[in-house]
C-alpha positions in Angstrom: 30.9 -21.3 -31.3 29.5 -18.3 -29.4 26.0 -17.5 -30.4 25.4 -14.0 -31.8 23.6 -11.5 -29.8 19.8 -11.7 -30.3 18.4 -9.2 -32.8 14.8 -10.0 -32.1 12.8 -7.1 -30.9 12.0 -7.0 -27.2 8.4 -7.7 -26.5 6.8 -4.6 -25.2 5.8 -4.7 -21.5 2.1 -5.1 -20.9 0.1 -2.1 -19.6 0.4 -1.6 -15.9 -2.4 -2.8 -13.7 -3.0 0.6 -12.2 -3.3 2.2 -15.7 -6.0 -0.4 -16.6 -7.7 0.3 -13.2 -7.7 4.0 -13.8 -9.3 3.5 -17.3 -12.0 1.3 -15.7 -12.7 3.9 -13.0 -12.8 6.7 -15.7 -15.2 4.8 -17.9 -17.5 4.0 -14.9 -17.4 7.6 -13.7 -18.3 8.9 -17.2 -21.5 6.8 -17.3 -22.4 7.6 -13.7 -22.0 11.3 -14.3 -23.9 11.1 -17.6 -26.7 9.2 -16.0 -26.8 11.6 -13.0 -26.9 14.6 -15.4 -29.8 13.1 -17.4 -31.7 12.4 -14.2 -31.1 15.9 -12.9 -32.2 17.5 -16.1 -35.4 15.5 -16.3 -36.2 16.3 -12.7 -35.6 20.0 -13.0 -36.8 20.6 -16.5 -39.8 18.2 -17.2 -41.6 18.6 -20.4 -39.3 21.2 -22.0 -39.0 21.4 -25.8 -35.3 20.7 -25.6 -35.7 17.4 -23.7 -35.8 15.2 -26.8 -32.6 16.8 -28.0 -30.9 16.4 -24.6 -31.9 12.7 -24.5 -30.9 12.1 -28.1 -27.5 13.7 -27.5 -27.0 11.8 -24.3 -27.6 8.5 -26.0 -25.4 9.5 -28.9 -22.6 10.5 -26.5 -22.9 7.2 -24.6 -22.8 5.2 -27.8 -19.8 7.1 -29.1 -18.0 6.6 -25.8 -18.7 2.9 -25.9 -17.0 2.7 -29.3 -13.8 4.3 -28.0 -12.1 1.2 -26.5 -12.6 -0.7 -29.8 -10.5 1.9 -31.6 -7.5 1.4 -29.3 -5.4 4.0 -27.5 -3.0 4.9 -30.4 -3.6 8.4 -31.9 -4.8 7.1 -35.3 -7.1 9.1 -37.6 -10.1 7.1 -36.6 -9.3 7.6 -33.0 -8.9 11.4 -33.4 -12.1 11.6 -35.4 -13.9 9.7 -32.7 -12.5 12.0 -30.0 -13.6 15.0 -32.0 -17.2 13.6 -32.3 -17.3 12.9 -28.6 -16.1 16.4 -27.6 -18.4 18.1 -30.1 -21.4 16.1 -28.9 -20.6 16.9 -25.3 -20.2 20.7 -26.1 -23.6 20.8 -27.8 -25.1 18.9 -24.9 -23.6 21.3 -22.4 -24.9 24.3 -24.4 -28.4 22.8 -24.1 -28.0 21.6 -20.5 -25.0 23.1 -18.5 -25.4 20.4 -15.8 -23.7 17.9 -18.2 -20.4 19.9 -17.8 -19.1 17.5 -15.1 -18.9 14.7 -17.7 -15.8 16.5 -18.8 -13.7 14.9 -16.0 -13.6 11.4 -17.6 -13.1 13.2 -21.0 -9.9 14.7 -19.6 -8.5 11.1 -19.1 -9.7 10.2 -22.6 -7.9 13.2 -24.2 -4.7 12.6 -22.3 -4.7 8.9 -23.4 -5.4 9.8 -27.1 -3.5 13.0 -27.9 0.2 13.9 -27.6 1.0 15.6 -24.2 0.9 19.2 -25.4 -2.2 18.8 -27.5 -3.9 17.0 -24.7 -3.1 19.8 -22.2 -4.5 22.4 -24.6 -7.7 20.3 -25.0 -8.1 19.8 -21.3 -7.6 23.6 -20.7 -10.4 24.3 -23.3 -12.7 21.8 -21.8 -12.0 23.3 -18.3 -12.8 26.8 -19.6 -16.1 25.5 -21.1 -17.0 23.8 -17.8 -16.3 27.0 -15.8 -18.5 28.9 -18.2 -21.3 26.4 -18.0 -21.2 26.3 -14.2 -21.3 30.1 -13.9 -24.4 30.1 -16.1 -26.1 27.7 -13.7 -25.2 29.8 -10.7 -27.6 32.5 -9.5 -24.7 34.5 -8.1 -21.0 34.6 -8.5 -19.3 31.7 -6.6 -15.4 31.5 -6.4 -15.6 27.8 -6.1 -17.2 27.5 -9.5 -14.3 29.5 -10.9 -11.5 27.6 -9.1 -12.7 24.1 -8.6 -12.9 22.9 -12.2 -9.2 24.1 -13.0 -8.1 22.4 -9.8 -9.8 19.2 -10.7 -8.4 19.3 -14.2 -4.9 20.1 -13.0 -5.1 17.2 -10.5 -6.4 14.7 -13.1 -3.7 15.8 -15.6 -0.9 15.5 -13.0 -2.0 12.1 -11.8 -2.3 10.8 -15.4 1.1 12.2 -16.4 2.8 10.8 -13.3 1.3 7.3 -14.0 2.3 7.5 -17.6 5.9 8.3 -16.7 5.9 5.5 -14.2 4.6 3.1 -16.9 7.2 4.2 -19.3 9.9 3.8 -16.7 8.7 0.4 -15.9 8.5 -0.6 -19.6 12.1 0.7 -20.1 13.2 -1.3 -17.0 11.6 -4.5 -18.2 13.2 -4.0 -21.6 16.6 -3.6 -20.0 16.0 -6.6 -17.8 15.0 -8.7 -20.8 18.0 -7.5 -22.8 20.3 -8.1 -19.8 18.9 -11.6 -19.4 19.6 -12.4 -23.0 23.1 -11.0 -22.8 23.8 -13.1 -19.6 22.4 -16.2 -21.3 24.6 -15.6 -24.3 27.6 -15.1 -22.0 26.8 -18.2 -20.1 26.5 -20.2 -23.3 29.8 -18.7 -24.5 31.6 -19.6 -21.2 30.0 -23.0 -21.1 31.2 -23.6 -24.7 34.8 -22.6 -23.8 34.8 -24.7 -20.6 33.5 -27.7 -22.5 36.2 -27.2 -25.2 38.8 -27.0 -22.5 37.4 -30.1 -20.8 37.3 -32.0 -24.0 40.9 -31.0 -24.9 42.1 -32.3 -21.5 40.1 -35.5 -21.9 41.6 -36.1 -25.3 45.1 -35.2 -24.2 44.9 -37.5 -21.1 43.5 -40.5 -23.0 43.7 -40.7 -26.7 46.8 -38.5 -27.2 48.7 -40.3 -24.4 47.7 -43.7 -25.8 48.8 -42.8 -29.3 52.1 -41.5 -27.9 52.6 -44.8 -26.0 51.8 -46.8 -29.1 54.2 -44.8 -31.2 57.0 -45.3 -28.7 56.3 -49.1 -28.5 56.1 -49.5 -32.2 59.4 -47.5 -32.7 61.0 -49.7 -30.1 59.7 -52.8 -31.9 61.0 -51.6 -35.2 64.5 -51.1 -33.8 64.7 -54.6 -32.2 62.7 -56.5 -34.8 65.8 -58.0 -36.4 68.0 -58.4 -33.4 65.4 -59.4 -30.8 62.2 -60.6 -32.4 60.7 -61.8 -29.1 61.1 -58.4 -27.4 59.8 -56.7 -30.6 56.7 -58.9 -30.6 56.2 -58.0 -26.9 56.2 -54.3 -27.8 53.7 -54.9 -30.5 51.4 -56.9 -28.2 51.6 -54.1 -25.6 50.9 -51.5 -28.3 47.9 -53.6 -29.4 46.6 -53.7 -25.8 47.0 -49.9 -25.5 45.2 -49.5 -28.8 42.3 -51.6 -27.6 42.1 -49.6 -24.4 42.3 -46.4 -26.4 39.4 -47.6 -28.6 37.3 -48.4 -25.6 38.2 -45.0 -24.1 37.2 -43.2 -27.3 33.9 -45.0 -27.4 33.2 -44.1 -23.8 34.4 -40.5 -24.5 31.8 -40.3 -27.3 29.0 -41.6 -25.1 29.5 -39.9 -21.7 33.1 -38.8 -21.4 33.6 -40.8 -18.3 36.8 -42.8 -17.7 36.5 -46.4 -18.7 38.6 -47.4 -15.6 35.8 -46.1 -13.4 33.0 -47.8 -15.2 30.8 -50.5 -13.6 31.3 -49.0 -10.1 35.1 -49.4 -10.0 36.6 -47.1 -7.3 39.4 -44.7 -7.8 41.9 -46.8 -5.8 41.3 -49.8 -8.0 41.6 -47.7 -11.1 44.9 -46.2 -10.0 46.2 -49.6 -8.9 45.5 -51.0 -12.5 47.4 -48.2 -14.3 50.1 -49.5 -16.6 52.8 -47.1 -18.0 54.5 -49.7 -20.2 57.2 -52.2 -19.8 60.0 -49.7 -19.1 58.3 -48.1 -16.1 57.2 -49.9 -13.0 54.2 -48.3 -11.2 53.5 -48.9 -7.5 50.3 -47.9 -5.7 49.8 -47.0 -2.1 46.6 -46.1 -0.2 46.7 -44.1 3.0 43.8 -43.3 5.3 40.3 -44.6 5.4 38.8 -44.5 1.9 35.7 -42.2 1.6 33.2 -42.0 -1.2 34.3 -39.4 -3.8 32.2 -37.5 -6.3 32.5 -38.8 -9.8 34.1 -35.5 -11.0 36.9 -35.8 -8.4 37.6 -39.4 -9.2 37.7 -38.6 -12.9 40.0 -35.6 -12.4 42.5 -37.5 -10.1 42.6 -40.5 -12.5 43.3 -38.2 -15.5 46.0 -36.4 -13.5 47.6 -39.7 -12.7 47.5 -40.8 -16.3 48.9 -37.5 -17.6 51.6 -37.6 -14.9 52.7 -41.1 -15.7 52.8 -40.2 -19.4 55.1 -37.3 -18.6 57.3 -39.6 -16.4 57.5 -42.2 -19.2 58.4 -39.8 -21.9 60.6 -37.2 -20.2 62.0 -38.3 -16.9 64.0 -41.5 -17.7 62.6 -43.0 -14.5 62.4 -46.7 -13.8 59.8 -46.6 -11.1 56.9 -44.4 -10.2 54.9 -44.4 -7.0 51.2 -43.4 -6.8 50.0 -42.5 -3.3 46.3 -41.8 -2.7 45.7 -40.2 0.8 42.4 -39.6 2.4 43.0 -36.8 5.0 39.4 -36.1 6.2 38.8 -32.7 4.7 40.8 -33.4 1.5 42.1 -36.1 -0.8 45.7 -36.0 -2.0 47.3 -37.8 -4.9 51.1 -37.9 -5.0 53.0 -39.2 -8.1 56.8 -39.6 -7.4 59.4 -40.9 -9.8 63.1 -41.7 -9.6 64.0 -39.9 -12.8 66.6 -37.2 -13.5 64.3 -34.4 -12.4 64.4 -30.8 -13.7 64.7 -27.2 -12.6 61.7 -26.0 -14.6 58.7 -27.9 -15.9 59.4 -28.7 -19.5 57.0 -28.9 -22.3 56.2 -31.9 -24.5 58.8 -32.8 -27.1 56.7 -31.3 -29.9 56.1 -28.0 -28.1 52.5 -28.7 -27.0 53.1 -28.3 -23.3 49.5 -29.3 -22.6 50.0 -31.9 -19.8 50.8 -29.7 -16.8 48.4 -26.9 -17.7 45.6 -29.5 -18.1 46.4 -30.9 -14.7 46.3 -27.4 -13.1 43.0 -26.6 -14.8 41.4 -29.8 -13.5 42.5 -29.2 -10.0 41.6 -25.5 -10.1 38.1 -26.3 -11.3 37.6 -28.4 -8.1 39.1 -25.7 -5.8 42.3 -27.7 -5.2 46.0 -27.1 -5.6 48.7 -28.7 -7.7 52.4 -28.6 -6.5 55.5 -29.9 -8.2 58.8 -30.5 -6.4 61.8 -31.6 -8.4 65.6 -31.7 -8.0 68.0 -32.6 -10.8 69.1 -36.2 -10.3 66.7 -36.9 -7.5 63.4 -37.3 -9.3 60.1 -35.4 -9.2 57.0 -35.4 -6.9 53.7 -34.1 -8.2 50.9 -33.6 -5.7 47.3 -32.8 -6.3 45.2 -31.9 -3.3 41.4 -31.5 -3.6 39.2 -30.4 -0.7 36.2 -32.5 0.2 32.8 -31.3 1.5 32.3 -32.2 5.1 29.9 -35.1 5.7 26.5 -34.2 6.9 
């Protein structure tokens, strides 16, 4: 039966390598800027009363920043509280020492990763304004660069981060689609494989067990009609039916094991298997081999043997023929099997007596699966010729 479509959630795609790289660069830049700011402050303001506070706040800010990755990137309450503490500590530190303002650049990245887009942009804008104010305080005179550079850096950092996040989301969506498509294709292949296997099994059963049972039924019916008038002939029919039953039993066992024709077991070739076919006492079967025999793949041998068995069963049951000729021809680039009978022929292919009509469709399906063709020529009163041609791969 077709398997239902998978309802398991698709595993989220892992973070992109460039996002992890950007996070590493941002963390490294933060500690470098923090260390440089501390060194600058100590060199330019040695021994000031605010120095212990600056050092304490610097250490606190560093410790808080180290705790950030442990809280994850999701905007949980703890993560938002942590971000608030980091920003507050940095603001107090900048008030005491404006040179710490450039530590805001890595904080831009942290805010963009933690907050929703609009809230993150607002926070980045506030941090930028605070940086501009701090830098103007450090300057002895008005410098346009101090007014324009921080917003430009903030805008560039925000644009790069937003672009990378959009790319990451697009990649995750693409991976999800690919995983979903792969599962759908796998389900489709399983469904098609199941249908193909059902068709193959139905053809195997029709060409072996069903045909054998049909032959046994005909022989036993014939034996029942002649049992009183011609016991010897009746017993002959029973013996033939017994032989067909034994063959059918062996075929059923092999069908269960590996679905390979028993006639081709133990290395027997297709020609030998066709030569050994028996359609019963009322139909004489002759075999002819034309061309130089070539090794055939197992699936081609099996298909041609099943076609021959099915064709002979149709000849025996429907044509009223006395003889049938099997001709196996090797023509280099293809192998052709012809089954000709001297029956009454027909104008249109008829179905089985009980309306199944499975014989010819099964033959056509077998040939079509191998890329071949099946043709039928019949004239009322002149018999029928069925021909199956299957292409062969050229020898290397």
